[in-house]
C-alpha positions in Angstrom: 35.8 -92.7 44.2 36.3 -92.4 47.8 39.4 -91.6 49.7 40.0 -92.7 53.4 41.1 -90.2 56.1 43.6 -90.6 58.0 43.2 -91.5 61.6 45.2 -91.6 65.0 44.4 -92.6 68.4 44.9 -90.3 71.3 45.2 -90.8 74.9 44.4 -87.9 77.5 46.9 -86.9 79.8 45.9 -83.9 81.8 43.0 -83.5 83.7 41.7 -80.6 81.3 42.1 -84.0 78.7 40.4 -86.4 80.6 37.2 -84.1 80.8 36.8 -83.7 77.3 37.8 -87.0 76.4 34.4 -88.1 78.8 32.4 -85.5 77.8 33.0 -84.5 74.3 34.5 -87.3 73.2 32.4 -90.4 74.6 35.9 -92.1 75.9 36.4 -93.0 72.4 39.9 -92.3 71.7 40.7 -92.3 67.4 40.7 -88.9 66.1 40.6 -88.4 62.3 43.0 -85.8 61.1 42.1 -83.0 59.4 45.9 -81.2 58.8 49.3 -82.0 59.6 51.6 -78.8 59.4 55.0 -78.4 61.3 54.6 -81.2 63.3 51.1 -80.1 65.0 47.8 -82.2 64.2 44.4 -80.6 63.6 42.3 -83.5 64.9 38.2 -84.2 65.1 37.1 -86.7 67.7 35.5 -89.4 65.8 31.9 -88.7 67.3 32.5 -85.3 65.6 32.1 -83.2 68.5 35.2 -82.0 69.6 38.0 -80.4 67.7 41.5 -79.8 68.8 45.5 -79.4 67.9 48.1 -81.2 69.2 51.9 -81.7 69.1 52.8 -84.9 67.4 55.8 -85.4 69.4 55.2 -83.7 73.0 52.0 -82.4 74.3 51.1 -82.0 77.8 47.7 -82.8 77.3 47.3 -85.4 74.9 49.2 -88.4 73.5 49.3 -90.4 70.4 48.7 -94.1 71.5 49.3 -97.0 68.6 
């Protein structure tokens, strides 16, 4: 049985996030959701090179996009 992993698309907001987006995430917006706890998303970039957390509703570095 295969379980489909949840995903989310993110967009960088800060300069630091833009740098990570280009250098670590290969400019790919999709991320796997590893965990969600108390409104915090724990994510891994689709290419597997970058792991980070973000506030689901309001984060200074990342925004969730549909």
